[in-house]
Steps between C-alpha positions, in 0.01 A plus 500: 500500500236296681440585864533236764205398719663677797523826304135478391381442856717784635363743243140397573560551874649845440203612286252366753665691785513821298138477383223632734284227648181662369640509147606135518150399603345704222715323239446150638290271276305399813383792714554356846328796661173422323532126564572551869223754540243275330591202715494708817158639413369152422624382838307777675186411306536128570548552873203737527272277291608196701411667830164626373423165335571307818289749696216449253513122534518512879207742521296294254568172681408654834179663380395193302559276801302733725200565275466228239637208700405591856182698438348309209669163543606483134855370455598460133725218392868587509799409290795323658710815530229734630570566865159581643329168584249560773183303562168677493220466750127482429423591140274807512405480135249785518787743563680424173299728263480803733870467590603497134271795431646694795855431384412617149332814633798597717735439209273703271497795736880497520534472122298820451812673632711332230286356217805351327519236776182325382543147374815295501761775475717371216314697233534824697872435546545442127307818421730695731804346335385584149418857600763762427637542853412170673308696764321315779329714761615459861148415612500183288718317753274534808180477292602174330633358826180548699252442216664164426516422870123539542413326172713191564452462876124488452536211253533670162584254221832650400869473570754690706759527227306732268459781755867481593593571138334840535623549857858422398472719191375787718801453728734510199337822381525657848869413530570642154338830600697515823826436316410735212613262229441558129196379306659177377610400849148572630359246257762244600442547874125467451553152354763414761249584773231289335739204486596547863134510602429165334816343637415599859163323486551224246862423594606440140787748448601409144145446376389833646778690323431328169127562536517878524744547212298262280161639604566849363470385138291221351779403263830593664703599808597821671869411504624809684301408811621142521802538730339754737187284518709193583690684772187655655327162487792326673519762775124483555514120513778516758292735715196270474694190602594666829132479597384201296710185473647423162314231311281420201128569483387170348616156611535248221646167396769420244405524135740305274506619139304266272529605132187301410293732721590818310191480273286493814661820626434656160134401527492640854616837363202505262251422778670755724469765228128426464457536876693828493270639229197399711641683800578813301146509359348463847735764638423752224126445532527556874693823447243626249209402725632679807618792289149547359336520841389842620611424855759709681847359440556372859179296475618301198767290679253465788241355259769277349582370848133436578451302178821306563383412852170364373671306220760350733236384750303320228817326384610413854169336590478313168854363528449402862200291399657348188838411653379420850759725668512849644569714196509837674875532456514451125717751321227697328580801717855635506770415249423131460841343559347253745298345218812481285685324784212250530524431128876441523487289816197298384314530831307183597163676516526574127461136401670352196233499231315741280356674804836663562524604134158663518583661833811679375337602171201639686715680755693667219178651366391595854837665567471697177155627604615582854805695381289686246260608774781625726741663256244581231292701747805711584610317811865546589630147452746336266419300188845338500441226761148407377634468145770263620241305700263469204779366281589249772138384526483444126824303525358296788190407301699428181766290673243282676298455182814400308594248768151345492491478120857383436559292814866603497663460843767756406243779483486726804215750517715732712731562205209621289387728783832686506530523122140623474567776754779651295331456162180673616655813646791512257255493211251766608769732642743442209783414739604146398855512633404658832213256554732210425750611764228593750349153499842337535577726798157439653553126497877509552568266208602522136385144422223633277706757311469336158123423518437848638698660217288315245173595670609864541585530133165359386298709748692816409413456133141392565431800727694764306178692429374481859644689795424535868662845514362780282791734575755260354647634174688366204870569502599801288692399190813680385492575128791349305758744363449616140633242262541249784 
């Protein structure tokens, strides 16, 4: 005799009341204890990384304003969403090389305490993740914080986001030790902290979470870390918006989808890939050069800063004479988002002819050299922001050249800038999906989703044998069952 629905429900209720709660949880297909614990831990990591990330940005802005802007009179161009926009006084150009050398020396002395903090920080974070226990020493957090602070505030040609990957990862590792979680959860919290660190500075919560889970492998995702990384990134973003107003980094226009322009975006991906290979060659040669020197390790980033200062002064004076304007604020130093904003906004001083094309192409090469001197010498600065900037500069040059050659009023150089940013970094870091979302979040628009998808796919294939991160690994493959 078939039981009624009421009888079935009554029997289920009786069994549930008789069964111990612990036993019911053990037999559940979804272990709510593990889910709840993981989310709670990710929340702790996100909040801590958000607070430290905001503190890092505030300290960097204050020190940069005091030394680089007020003391030297050098104020780099800023993107629309960057908050610090102060005017500089008299340009004391003779202070640029010694200031960069001093910043590199201070950073080098700090990094002797924790050698794994040299360079951008993403490679060291990936090495820690791929190690057996995902161990990051406690000293990494203060060492990376202050080494990056001195490198960037003195004008180092790197970004803020790279160091916060390692800072956030160190926070995730510290929290995992405090909570005494198992080995798998330590790996997950390391990535969650890295995502939270990027989100606090870059203010791209979804892109930051996608980046860390895609960055681990050159050909796959770390799926287990996805939800904790998203949660930590959201919490960190919420903390950051308490201090910094919510908004996008790059202002832009509207970019209607024009199917006839898709071949141009495909061609842009090829040019972007060639530019990425050029940057990687310059970067590797810089690393080998500084690595071969018999100098003490703290002197290498100091020498890199000195060479960067001399190079930047030559470029500043040449551009001032050629363009007839004060070029001291060009984005050679720092991350370079100000140059990208100029390329998107089509600033009047750029002109409308081939001069602007040559300017952006030349600045891309100059930015590649500057970043190689800072990061390649061991300076504690990120390679993330400069890579994005270089891709945007290639897009700015390509878009203007296409407009001049085709005379198509529907072409907007700003669209090629944004697509070039994502294709460049997505290709050399093997993170096409993350780079796609990051650029959309940076600009606050998904108008360019289809062209960006095309460019990302081409760049990913073209750059499959080139990588910015040596610690990135191929995803382990599971052997098929016998006879399967």
